[in-house]
N, C-alpha and C positions, 0 to 999 in steps of 0.2 A: 571512473567511471561517471562522476559527475561532479560539478563544477559551478559554485553560486558564487559571483561577484557584486557584493554592491547593489543587490536586487532589491526594489521598491515598486511596491503595488497599490494603487488608490482606488477606493469605491467611492467616487465624489470629494465627499469631503476625510474621508477615514483613512485612516493610514495603515492599512490592512498588511501591508511587508514592510520594516522598517531596516534598510541596508543591511540586510541578509547577506553574508560570507559564509560559504562552509564547502567543506568537501565528502564523499563519499566514495570509499574506494571499492576495489573490486572483491567481491566475495564478503562484505563488510555488512552485519545487520544493525540499522540505526533506529531506534523507537524516538520517534518525536512525540513529546505530552506538553500538557498545561491545561490550564482553563478554556473551559469554553468562549470562543470570540480571540484567542491569542494569536490565530494566523495558522495554525498547524494545517488547517486542510486547505487553505488556500497555497500554503507552500508546496505541498505537497501536488497539488491540482496545475502549478505551474513546470512543473518538471516533467509534463507528455501533452504542453500547450492547451489542457481543457483550460486555462486562466492565461491572459496575457500580461505582461509585466511593463511596468511604465517606463520602467528606466535599470542599468545594469546589464549584466550576462549572463545566463545559463547554456553550461557547455555540457553534452553527451557524449561519452568518448570522443570527444575533442570539437564537436560540432554544436556550432551557437545554433540553437533550437528554436530562438526568438529572432531570426534574423530574415529577412524579408525575400519571398523567393522559395523557401523553403515547402519541400513536399510534405504537407502537416502528416496526410492519411497513411503515408509509407513512412514516416517519422513513429507514430503513434503505432506500427502493426509492430515493431521493433521494442515498444513497452509495453508489460504485463502490467495492467491498472485493476484492481478488487476494489470496487466501490459498497459502500454502506447499504444497498438496497439493492444487491445482486443483478440486477440490470439484466436477467434471462431474455432472451426470447421468448413469450408466455404460449405462442402456439407452436414451438420448437421441444421437445424432447431433448433429454439431457444428451443424447450424443449426438443429434443435431446441432445441438449448441455450440457444442465442441469442433464440428467437422467445418462449419458452413466458412469459418474465418481462415484455414489454410486453404482451403477449395478456392475463395476467389480473389484473397490479395495476396497469399505464395501459390499459388498455381500448382497447389498440390492435386495429383489424382484421390478419387474420392475414395479408394481402396487404401492408400496409403493415408490420408486423413482420420478415416474409418479406427485401422490400426491402432496409430498415435492415440486417436480418442480413446478409443478403450482401454490402451496402457493407463494411460492418465487418469481416467475414471478409476481403474484399478486402485490406481495409487493411494485416491482419497479414498478409498472405500466405496467405492458406488457403481463399481460394476456392475451390480445385480440390477441397478437403476437406472442403465444407460436408457432404456426406451421409455423411463416415463416423464410426464410434460411438469414444468416447473410447479402447477399447483397441487401435484400428487405425491410434492415432495416435502419435507420440513424446512425449516428457514436456516437451519444448520447444514442439511444439504443440499442445498440452494447453493449458499454461499460455496461448499468445496467444488459443487461442478463449476461456478463462478473460476475459482481457481483453477482447477484443472483447464480451462475453456481459454484462461490467459495463457497457462502453461502450452496449451498446444502451437503457440504463434515461437515458441523456444527466444523467449526472449532473453536479454542479458540480464536487465534488471526486472524486478518486480517494485510496485509500489500498492500499496495499503493503506484504505482512507477509512479508518476505525470499522474495520471490517466485522467485528462481532457487535458493536453496538446496537444494531436491528435485533438481535437474537435473545429468544427468551435464556435466562442464564443456564439450564442446563444442555444447551446447544455450544454453548461457547468452548465449553472443552474442546469437542471433535473439531472445531475450527483450527483452535490452536494448537490442536497435534500437527495438523500438515504444516502449519506455517514452521513449527519446530523442526520438521520430515525436512524442508525443502532449506532452511539455515544449516542443518546437519549437511545437506551436499552441497554445500557451498554458493548458492544461490545471493547476488548482490541485491537486499531488500531494504528499504523505505517504508516504516510501517508508523502510522497516524493511530495510536491506540491510547485508551484509557487502563490498559491490563498490565498494570504493574508487576504481576506474577510475572507474564511473559517478557518484561521489557529485565527485570534480574536472571532469568533464567537463560534467555536466548541471546539479547543483544549484546554486540561488540561496544558501541557507546550509546548512549542516550543524550537528546536534547532537550531543552526545555525553554518553552516560547512564553512571553507573554507579551500583549500590546505589541503584535508584529515581528519583533526582536527576540534572538536566541540567547536569551539571558545567562543560561550553563549551558555547559557539555562536558561530559567528562564519562568514564565508564560506569557501570553499575553501581558496582561498589562505591566508587570514590560519590555521584550522585544520590545514592540513596543512604551512604552513612555518613557522608561530611559533604552536603551540599553549601555552597559558599553565599550563593546570591539570598537577600531575604523573602522575595517571593517565590521562590524556590523552596525555601523551606517553611514558608507556611502552606506552599500547595501540598508539600509529602505530610505536614502534620495534618492538614483537613480530611487528605486520605486514610489516616493511620486511624482519625475517629470517628470514621465515617462508618453508619453501620453496615452498610455493604461489604465492608470488610471484615467483619466481625462472623 
């Protein structure tokens, strides 16, 4: 589904991605973790052209997505992206947030878009909030609407950039449950997250990044029980002693 070949990204003198090579298979759930500033959010944002790269190549379904002449808007319409801060249109209802892209980008009829949006809002447990504005929803509800909105475009892959980091702790579970449902249904997912319980339970593979490089990759079992890289071992040790995990 996705292939990265020697990808490099710089911000001035800062080397944000260092010779990153990786593949993500169709139907695979991959969690990308690491300390703040490790490059994980930069990595996921290069996968739908929110960030340009300076060298290397990224292929999505065989297409070089950083080539000159790519229709970026058409490409992005095929990739579901869920942000930290929800990014819902504040003046539109939950239902309208979920119908605007299919109508204007996929030329769906309004009845078709409405039917699909209502089905997806029901799937994330929010059919009863279809006509509510974002300001009338909790953070967890807004993020679930954002997931439904991304799914209305029927993307082959979903990207999540720390989707629970802006939520109060009691709202995290409701968003993770929706993501677990997507994983069970076979959706290809790349998830940047600090939720290690989700990684243990749902991921097919875990990637650990630090200083712009992937230092460790493996199944959840091997990553959590037998990490090889010293930096990964320290990261996991710090998580285990953190008050947040008690």
